[in-house]
Structures are given as C-alpha cells and as structure tokens.
C-alpha positions as CSV (number, residue, x, y, z in Angstrom):
1,M,142.4,105.9,70.3
2,E,142.1,103.9,73.5
3,F,143.8,100.5,73.4
4,L,143.6,99.8,77.2
5,E,141.0,97.1,77.1
6,P,142.2,94.9,74.2
7,I,145.8,95.2,75.2
8,T,145.4,94.5,78.8
9,L,142.9,91.7,78.3
10,A,144.9,89.9,75.5
11,A,148.5,90.8,76.1
12,P,149.9,87.5,74.7
13,H,148.1,88.2,71.4
14,I,148.8,91.9,71.1
15,Y,148.7,93.4,67.7
16,L,152.0,94.9,66.7
17,S,150.2,98.0,65.3
18,A,148.8,98.7,68.8
19,L,152.1,98.4,70.6
20,P,153.3,102.0,70.0
21,F,150.2,103.4,71.7
22,A,150.8,101.6,74.9
23,P,152.2,103.9,77.6
24,R,156.0,103.9,77.8
25,N,156.2,102.7,81.4
26,S,153.6,100.0,81.0
27,K,154.7,96.4,81.5
28,I,153.6,95.6,77.9
29,S,155.8,98.4,76.4
30,M,158.8,97.6,78.6
31,H,158.6,93.9,77.6
32,F,157.7,94.0,73.9
33,L,159.2,97.3,72.6
34,K,162.7,96.0,72.9
35,L,161.8,93.0,70.8
36,F,160.2,95.2,68.1
37,Q,162.3,98.3,67.9
38,K,161.2,99.3,64.4
39,T,157.6,99.9,65.2
40,L,155.9,103.2,64.8
41,T,156.9,106.0,67.1
42,V,154.2,108.2,68.6
43,K,155.5,111.8,68.4
44,R,152.7,113.5,70.3
45,G,150.3,112.4,73.0
46,Q,152.2,109.3,74.2
47,M,151.2,108.4,77.7
48,E,153.8,107.5,80.4
49,H,151.3,105.3,82.3
50,W,147.9,103.9,81.6
51,S,145.4,106.7,82.0
52,E,142.4,106.4,84.3
53,K,140.1,106.1,81.3
54,C,139.5,102.5,82.1
55,F,136.0,101.0,81.7
56,L,134.1,98.3,83.4
57,K,131.3,96.8,81.4
58,L,128.3,95.9,83.6
59,A,126.2,93.6,81.4
60,D,123.8,91.5,83.4
61,H,120.6,93.3,82.6
62,D,118.4,91.6,80.0
63,D,117.0,94.7,78.5
64,C,117.6,98.5,78.0
65,V,119.3,100.3,80.9
66,T,117.1,103.4,81.5
67,S,118.7,105.0,84.5
68,V,121.9,105.0,86.5
69,A,123.3,106.7,89.6
70,F,126.2,106.6,92.0
71,S,125.9,106.2,95.7
72,P,126.8,109.3,97.7
73,D,130.2,107.8,98.7
74,G,130.9,106.7,95.1
75,R,131.4,103.1,96.0
76,H,128.3,101.6,94.3
77,I,126.2,102.1,91.2
78,V,122.4,101.5,90.9
79,S,120.8,100.9,87.6
80,G,117.2,100.5,86.5
81,S,116.2,98.6,83.4
82,D,113.4,97.7,81.1
83,D,114.0,94.1,82.3
84,K,111.9,95.2,85.3
85,T,114.9,95.0,87.8
86,V,117.1,97.2,89.8
87,R,120.8,96.2,90.2
88,V,123.5,97.4,92.5
89,W,127.1,97.1,91.4
90,D,130.6,97.6,93.0
91,A,131.9,100.7,91.2
92,Q,135.5,99.5,91.5
93,T,135.2,95.9,90.3
94,G,132.0,96.0,88.3
95,Q,130.7,93.0,90.1
96,S,127.0,92.8,91.2
97,V,126.9,93.1,94.9
98,M,123.6,91.3,95.4
99,D,120.9,89.6,93.5
100,P,118.7,91.8,91.2
101,L,116.1,93.8,93.1
102,K,112.9,92.3,91.8
103,G,109.4,93.5,92.4
104,H,108.4,95.9,89.7
105,D,105.9,94.5,87.1
106,D,107.0,96.7,84.3
107,W,110.0,98.8,83.0
108,V,112.0,100.7,85.6
109,K,112.4,104.2,84.4
110,S,114.2,106.1,87.2
111,V,116.4,105.2,90.1
112,A,118.2,107.2,92.8
113,F,120.1,106.7,96.1
114,S,119.1,108.4,99.3
115,P,121.5,111.1,100.5
116,D,122.9,108.8,103.2
117,G,123.3,106.0,100.7
118,R,121.2,103.5,102.8
119,H,118.2,103.3,100.5
120,I,117.4,103.3,96.8
121,V,114.2,104.6,95.2
122,S,112.9,103.4,91.8
123,G,110.0,104.4,89.7
124,S,108.3,102.2,87.1
125,D,105.9,101.9,84.3
126,D,103.9,99.7,86.6
127,K,102.7,103.0,88.2
128,T,104.5,102.4,91.5
129,V,107.5,103.7,93.4
130,R,109.6,101.3,95.4
131,V,112.1,101.8,98.2
132,W,114.9,99.3,98.8
133,D,117.6,98.6,101.4
134,A,120.8,99.4,99.6
135,Q,122.8,96.9,101.7
136,T,120.5,93.9,101.4
137,G,118.4,94.6,98.3
138,Q,115.2,93.9,100.3
139,S,112.1,96.0,99.8
140,V,111.7,98.1,102.9
141,M,108.0,98.7,102.5
142,D,105.0,98.0,100.3
143,P,105.1,99.7,96.9
144,L,104.1,103.3,96.9
145,K,100.8,103.4,95.0
146,G,98.9,106.4,93.9
147,H,99.9,107.3,90.4
148,N,97.5,106.3,87.7
149,S,100.1,106.0,84.9
150,F,103.8,105.4,84.3
151,V,106.3,107.0,86.9
152,T,108.9,108.9,84.9
153,S,111.1,110.5,87.5
154,V,112.0,110.0,91.2
155,T,114.4,111.5,93.6
156,F,114.9,112.0,97.3
157,S,114.7,115.3,99.2
158,P,118.1,116.7,100.3
159,D,117.4,115.6,103.9
160,G,116.3,112.1,102.7
161,R,112.9,112.4,104.5
162,H,110.8,112.6,101.4
163,I,110.6,111.2,97.9
164,V,109.1,113.1,95.0
165,S,107.8,111.4,91.8
166,G,106.5,112.6,88.5
167,S,104.2,110.7,86.3
168,L,102.4,110.5,82.9
169,D,99.2,111.0,85.0
170,E,100.1,114.7,85.0
171,T,100.8,114.8,88.7
172,V,103.7,115.2,91.1
173,R,103.5,113.3,94.4
174,V,105.5,113.6,97.6
175,W,105.9,110.6,99.9
176,D,107.3,110.0,103.4
177,A,110.5,108.0,102.8
178,Q,110.1,106.2,106.1
179,T,106.5,105.1,105.9
180,G,105.7,105.3,102.2
181,Q,102.6,107.4,103.0
182,S,101.6,110.3,100.7
183,V,102.3,113.4,102.8
184,M,100.0,115.6,100.8
185,D,97.5,115.6,98.0
186,P,98.9,115.1,94.5
187,L,100.4,118.3,93.1
188,K,98.1,119.1,90.2
189,G,98.4,121.8,87.6
190,H,100.2,120.4,84.6
191,D,97.9,119.7,81.6
192,S,100.1,116.9,80.3
193,F,102.8,114.3,81.2
194,V,105.3,115.3,83.9
195,R,108.7,114.4,82.5
196,S,111.2,115.6,85.1
197,V,111.2,116.5,88.8
198,A,113.8,117.9,91.2
199,F,114.1,119.2,94.7
200,S,115.9,122.5,95.4
201,P,119.1,122.0,97.3
202,D,117.7,123.9,100.3
203,G,114.7,121.5,100.3
204,R,112.1,124.2,100.1
205,H,110.8,123.8,96.6
206,I,110.1,121.2,93.9
207,V,110.4,121.9,90.2
208,S,108.6,119.9,87.5
209,G,108.8,120.0,83.7
210,S,106.0,118.8,81.5
211,T,104.9,118.0,78.0
212,D,102.4,120.9,78.5
213,K,105.4,123.2,77.7
214,T,105.5,124.7,81.2
215,V,107.8,124.5,84.3
216,R,106.1,124.6,87.7
217,V,107.5,125.4,91.1
218,W,105.9,124.0,94.2
219,D,106.2,124.5,97.9
220,A,107.7,121.3,99.2
221,Q,105.9,121.6,102.6
222,T,102.4,122.5,101.4
223,G,102.3,121.3,97.8
224,Q,101.0,124.7,96.7
225,S,102.2,126.3,93.5
226,V,104.3,129.2,94.5
227,M,103.9,131.2,91.3
228,D,102.2,131.1,88.0
229,P,103.5,128.4,85.6
230,L,106.7,129.4,83.9
231,K,105.7,129.8,80.3
232,G,108.0,130.5,77.4
233,H,108.8,127.1,75.9
234,D,107.0,126.1,72.7
235,D,107.3,122.4,73.1
236,C,107.8,119.6,75.7
237,V,110.0,120.4,78.6
238,T,112.4,117.5,78.8
239,S,114.7,118.4,81.7
240,V,114.7,120.6,84.8
241,A,117.3,121.3,87.5
242,F,118.0,123.8,90.3
243,S,121.2,125.7,90.6
244,S,123.4,124.8,93.7
245,D,122.2,127.9,95.6
246,S,118.5,127.2,94.8
247,R,118.1,130.7,93.2
248,H,117.7,129.6,89.6
249,I,116.1,126.9,87.6
250,V,117.3,125.7,84.2
251,S,115.0,124.0,81.7
252,G,115.6,122.3,78.4
253,S,112.9,121.7,75.8
254,H,112.2,120.1,72.4
255,D,111.6,123.7,71.2
256,N,115.3,124.0,70.8
257,T,115.9,126.4,73.7
258,V,117.6,126.5,77.1
259,R,115.9,128.8,79.6
260,V,117.0,130.0,83.0
261,W,114.4,131.3,85.4
262,D,114.6,133.2,88.6
263,A,113.3,130.7,91.2
264,Q,111.8,133.5,93.3
265,T,110.0,135.5,90.6
266,G,109.6,133.1,87.7
267,Q,111.2,135.7,85.3
268,I,113.4,134.5,82.5
269,V,117.0,135.5,83.1
270,M,118.5,133.6,80.1
271,D,117.1,132.3,76.9
272,Q,119.3,130.6,74.3
273,D,118.6,128.7,71.1
274,S,119.9,125.1,71.1
275,C,118.1,122.0,70.1
276,V,117.9,120.8,73.7
277,T,117.7,117.3,75.1
278,S,119.4,117.8,78.5
279,V,120.6,120.6,80.8
280,A,122.6,121.0,83.9
281,F,124.2,123.7,86.1
282,S,127.9,123.8,86.9
283,P,128.5,123.2,90.7
284,D,129.3,126.9,91.2
285,G,126.2,128.0,89.3
286,R,128.2,130.1,86.8
287,H,127.7,128.0,83.8
288,I,125.1,125.8,82.1
289,V,125.8,122.9,79.8
290,S,123.2,121.7,77.2
291,G,123.0,118.8,74.9
292,S,121.3,119.0,71.6
293,H,119.6,116.9,68.8
294,G,122.3,118.1,66.4
295,G,125.0,116.5,68.4
296,A,126.7,119.6,69.8
297,V,127.3,120.2,73.5
298,R,127.3,123.9,74.5
299,V,128.4,125.8,77.6
300,W,126.7,129.1,78.5
301,D,127.3,131.9,80.9
302,A,124.4,131.5,83.3
303,Q,124.3,135.3,83.9
304,T,124.5,136.6,80.4
305,G,123.3,133.7,78.3
306,Q,126.4,134.1,76.1
307,S,128.2,131.0,74.8
308,V,131.6,130.8,76.6
309,M,133.3,128.7,74.0
310,D,132.7,127.1,70.6
311,P,130.2,124.2,70.5
312,L,131.8,121.0,71.6
313,K,131.5,118.9,68.5
314,G,132.3,115.3,68.1
315,H,129.0,113.5,68.5
316,D,127.4,112.3,65.3
317,S,123.8,112.2,66.6
318,W,121.6,113.4,69.5
319,V,123.2,114.1,72.8
320,T,120.9,112.4,75.3
321,S,122.5,113.4,78.6
322,V,125.0,116.0,80.0
323,A,126.5,116.7,83.4
324,F,129.3,118.7,85.0
325,S,131.9,116.9,87.2
326,P,131.7,117.9,90.9
327,D,134.7,120.2,90.5
328,G,133.3,121.8,87.4
329,G,136.4,121.0,85.4
330,H,134.9,118.5,83.0
331,I,131.7,117.8,81.2
332,V,130.4,114.4,80.3
333,S,128.0,113.8,77.4
334,G,126.2,110.7,76.2
335,S,124.7,110.3,72.7
336,V,122.6,108.2,70.4
337,D,125.8,107.8,68.3
338,M,126.8,105.2,70.8
339,T,129.6,107.3,72.5
340,V,130.3,108.9,75.8
341,R,132.6,111.9,75.6
342,V,134.3,113.8,78.4
343,W,135.3,117.4,77.6
344,D,137.6,119.8,79.3
345,A,135.2,122.5,80.4
346,Q,137.9,125.2,80.1
347,T,139.5,124.3,76.7
348,D,136.7,122.6,74.8
349,Q,138.9,119.6,74.1
350,S,137.5,116.1,74.2
351,V,139.5,114.1,76.7
352,M,137.8,110.7,76.5
353,D,135.3,108.7,74.4
354,H,134.0,105.2,73.9
355,D,131.5,103.3,71.8
356,S,128.1,102.1,72.8
357,C,124.5,103.5,72.6
358,V,124.4,105.8,75.6
359,T,121.2,106.6,77.4
360,S,122.3,108.2,80.6
361,V,125.6,109.5,82.2
362,A,126.6,110.9,85.6
363,F,129.8,111.7,87.6
364,S,130.6,110.1,90.9
365,P,130.5,112.5,93.9
366,D,134.3,112.8,93.9
367,G,134.5,113.3,90.2
368,R,136.9,110.4,89.6
369,H,134.5,108.1,87.9
370,I,131.7,108.2,85.3
371,V,128.8,105.8,84.9
372,S,126.9,105.4,81.7
373,G,123.9,103.4,80.6
374,F,123.6,101.9,77.2
375,H,121.0,100.7,74.8
376,D,122.7,97.3,74.5
377,N,121.6,96.4,78.1
378,S,124.9,97.3,79.7
379,Q,126.6,100.0,81.7
380,S,130.2,101.2,81.7
381,V,132.3,102.9,84.3
382,G,135.0,105.3,83.2
383,C,137.7,106.1,85.7
384,S,138.8,109.6,85.5
385,D,122.0,110.8,86.6
386,R,117.4,109.9,82.5
387,S,116.7,109.9,78.9
388,E,115.9,107.2,76.4
389,C,117.1,106.7,72.8
390,H,114.6,105.4,70.4
391,G,114.5,105.1,66.6
392,S,112.3,108.1,66.2
393,S,112.8,111.8,65.7
394,Q,112.6,112.4,69.5
395,W,112.2,110.2,72.5
396,P,109.3,110.6,75.0
C-alpha cells in the first residue's frame, strides 16, 4: 500500500499504523520510530527510501479529462477535456504553466504535441482541429475546418509537417501543420465512424480504424488507399498503431480480438482472442500488449501470437488504455475500476497502482514518468496517449 501522499502531506498528524510502512531512511521514520519502538515490523518489502511512485494531481479542469500526452522532452503535459479547454502543465510540479487554451466550442477529444514540442494539436466535437503555440498558448492559425462531425483522433506526422485527423464523418483528413490548409481531398473509404488514426514511423503511411469493422492503410503523400480494407474483425475497431519499424499494424476491436497485419500485404500475421479495448507495440516490436473488458492485461509474442506470460490480473473492470514504457521494461494500464497499474513486463508483477477512474495513460519519452487522465476531471503524474469510460457496456 502506498502511504507517500498522506504521510508526506500530514507528517505532524501521522497515523501510528502507517509509520511502519514509511521507508527506513525517510525523515519520518528516523524521527518517529525511535519514539514508537513497539510498532509493527515490516518483514518483507520495506523500502529504504521513498520510491519514485509519487503522484501529482492536476485538477483544474471542470469536466472529464479525455486525452493526455507528454511533450517530447518530457517536461510538460497537455490535456484535453470535456470542459472545452486544453491545458498545459509542468510535469515536475503539476502547476499549470499558462492560462487554459480556450477556443473550442465543444468537448476536446484528442490532443498531441508536435515532434519538436513547439506546437499542440487538438480535435474536438465542435468539428474542428486547432493548433496552439506550446509556449504561449496562443492559437497559431484559424481553426482547421472541413470535418462534418466530431473529430475523434489527431496526431502529427513524424516530421511535424502534417496533421492527420479522424472523424465521425467517416473520413480521414491530412492538413499542412504550418498553414492549416487541407493538403489533399478527404480520405474516403470507411463506411462508418473513424475511431483511431496513426502515422507510420517512416511517415509514408496512415492507418485508420473504424466502426465499420475494417482497418485501412493510406499513402500519406497521395491519400490513396494502398490496399484493400483489412477485414477480419467482427465489430468496431477501437485502436490502431504501427510497429516501430513500420512493417506491422496492430488493431484491437470490440469483437474480442487483437490482430496484427503485414503493413505491406495486408495479411493477418497474428490473431488472438481477448476482449480488446486498447493495443500497443513494444518499442522493439517483439511484443504486443492488450487491455480487455474483462480487466486483464495480456502480453503476446508479435511473431507467433502466443501469450508470453499469464494474464496480468488486478483490475476489477475494463482496461481502457495500455502502453509500454520506452525501454520496454514496464507496462502501464488504466481502468474503469479507477486504478492505474504498472507491471513488470518480464515478471508479470504489478509494481504500482493508485485509485481514480482512469481514461487515458501514457509514459514520458524517458520512461521515468506516467501521466493519466481521470473521470473525476483530474490528471495524475506517477514518477517511475484516448479512450472514454462511460456507464454503459462499451464506450464509443
């Protein structure tokens, strides 16, 4: 159990029962233990120093936090909210570094930093995409208009020159990040809502997942579909991502499967049953992590499709978001059960958890910090990316 916050914030009023769990070399232990020598003794798991499992609670949003992301240098956090604002925070102190970024007229559903960290992009239910100066918070151009329905997913290209957005209007759009102009006709082909979009790391392709049960791959330069739709899922595709070498695509679906596709041929190279809400590749591309409606987190061999360890169990409800740390050594998962858990990717042990309704989680670039979004309008930073939790059997 983690006593860091209550102990450090209220040391003069410390509960005697919590004292044994404070690290031996902490100021609290060194001062109080000699006064209470007959307290409980921790035989196993006693820390020498406070662990880096500290949390900062960022709680200035006035409604549900829908999306969070770290800046490329790990110094700042951007968050989008149903309160219609975007906020930028200092990742070390948890302090807001500027006034809320206001301009959207409806819920903000997706946010991302540019690769150089100078700009922020946001997508909203007001059907627009906005680009902000990450230093000043000022809008750098007029809203990017063109979508006819809610914008569900936004991200920058690897070189930062373009922005891709997906929408409930069934299209994917590509924008010039400097001018805000659409650089090509809308990418049309999906027969239902576009739920997730991503650029390949080499910048050559865009992948999109849709409620029409398909995954599509597009040429990022021409907007042309490069192959037939990737069919195999039997329900809404909720999450898509490229492997680090751009050779494979992973998709998760409400049909309870994780599928891995050859990005060149569109052939299925892995197919596994798991009630899937979120998927991600490990940095080396060798493994895939998936989160499920049942509360389990699973790790798969990306080549064989075999589970590489027992399911990571601990969540009591849907896992809404999963991600590998940049070094591949840990997995972070967020859940409707109001916890974030961090797992050792090698041993399957849970190494950290905390309470709050979690909607989104991501590692910082250096792997030392975790940011999470909560359904109680706050974020938390744990010192060591989008999904929504609703009171229904599945979120949109």
